[in-house]
N, C-alpha and C positions, 0 to 999 in steps of 0.2 A: 451472573452475566457470562455469556459465552463469547470469548474474544479470540479472533484469528490474528496472529502476529505474522505478517508477511515480511520476511527478511530477505534482503538482496545485497550480497557483497561476496566477491570471489575469494577474499583473503581471510582465512580462519582467525588470524590474530589481529584483525583490524579493530579500530576504535568502534566501528559500527557493531562488531561482535560484543563489545563491552556494553554498548547501549542496549542491544538485544537482550543480553543476559540480565541486565538491571531491570529492564521493562518486564520480562517474564517473571522475575522474582517478586517485583512489587505487585503485579496483577495476581499472582498466585497467593501472595500473603493477604490480599484483600478478599480471598475466597472465590475469585473468578475462575472459571474453567478456561484454560488456555490451550490452544493448539498452535504450534509453531510450524510455519511453512517456510523452509529454507530453500529458495529457488536454485541456488548454485549447488548445494549439497545433494539435492535430488536430481540434478542435471536436467532441469526443466528445459524443454525445447521451445524457445520463444518464436520460432519461425512459422508463420502462417503460410501454408503451401497453396498452390493454385486451386486444387479442388476444394479445399476448406474455404478459401475466399469466395469461390463461385457459389457455394451453398450458404454463405454467411447470413444472408438476409432471409433465408427460408427455414433454417432449422439450426439447432445446437450442433456444434462440431461433433463428428462421430469418432474422433480419435479416442480410443479407450484409455490412453494415458491421461486424458483431461477429466475423466469421470470423478476421481477423488477430489480434484480442485472444485468441480461443480458442487460436490457434496459439502466441502468446506464452506463455500459461499452460502449455501442453504442453511448450514448449521449456525453460522456466526450471527451474533447480535451486535458485535462491535468489531471493527477492523483497525489494526494498528500497523502502519507501514514504517519499516526501518530500512534506510538505504542511504548511500552516498549520492549527493547531487553532482552529476558530471555534465559539463557544458550546460549548466543552469537547469538541467532537467533530470528526468528519470533515467537510470541505467537501461540499456537496451533490453536486458533480461526482464526487468520489471514491466517495461512498456509492452513487450511481447506477451507477458502474462496477462496484462489487461486486455490486449487485443484478442487473445485466444480464449480466455476464461470468462470475462465479462461479456458474454456473447448472447445472441438471439436465443430465446427460450431458456436462458439461464439467468441473466441479469435484467432482461427486458423482452418485451414482445413488440414487434413492428406492426403497425396497423395494416390492414388489407389494402386500403387506399390512402387517401390523404387523412391526416389525423395525427394525434399525439402518440408518442412511444409510451407503452405501459410498463411501469417499473415492476420488476419481480424481486426487488431488494428492499422492500419497505420494512422488513424485519430488522434491518441494520439501523441502529439508533445512535451510534457513535462511530466517528472516523477520526483517527489521529495520524499525524505524520511526525516522525523524528528523523532528521537527516543531518549530514555533515556537508559542508560546502567550502571550497578553497577560497572563494571570492569574499570580499567584505559585504556586510549587510547592504550598504547603500548601493553598491553596484548590482547586487542581486535584484534589488527593487527596481533599479533603472532598467535592467534587462527584462523585467516583468515576471520573474519567478514562475516559469512555465510548469515546473514539477508540482509546485504548490497548487497552482490553478487547475492542473489536470486532475489531481486527486480531490481537492477540497471544494472545487466547483463542479467540474465535469462528472466525476464518479459519484460524488456526494449527491448530485441531482437525482440519481437512481435510488437513493436510500430513503429512509423514513422522512416524512415532510419536515419534522422538527429535529432532524438528525443534528447532534452536537458535534463540533469539530475542534481540533486544535492543531497547531503547527509549532514545532521547536526545531531550531537549526543551530548547530555549532558552526558559525562562520569563521573565516580565516583558518580553516582546518590545517592547511599546509604549514602554518606558523604556530600551531597550537603547542602548548606546554603541558607537562603533567598537571600543573595548577589549573589551567583553563579546562582541561578534560575532566578533572575531578569536579570542578564547579559545574560543568555541564551535566555530569551524571547526577549531581545533587538536584539540578533543575528537572531532570527527567523523573527522578523519584517523586519530587514534590508535585509535578504536574500529573503524573499517573495516579497519585493518591486522590486527585480530584476528578479523574477521567470518568 
């Protein structure tokens, strides 16, 4: 299985980095081919400019910096997102990556007239999310978990019809302890063994 790990956190020593490293180790130990995309390390530009937006419905973006990202999406059979939940949703960097990379003629085709969008991501059969969140579980649910819905409903809709998904979150991250973090990494290992 070919898995793309999309990692988004600006701080190299963050707990998200420990999650990323644990995930990559488990997936490689399972014999999966893993490619890591670290959005901050590569200084990905999440800003969609005027010309790119004007042409968005007509063709894939022409920015040559996006070509390797398009190739990664075409290569992947599974995608694992690792990021912190900020203000209940995705970091701006990750949202900008979705805006610019999951684009027309890359992730989907728009119909000429009325009709359904045609997915170009049906080769992706698994999507996972591992995140951290400062809020408690109950409040995240009350707010509606927008990050979870964006990835596991919105983006998943472009993947294979029977695409399997999972979501893991370390809630109350701001009050976490070495014990809660170690327990969460154990959950990450166990869940990825079944991914």
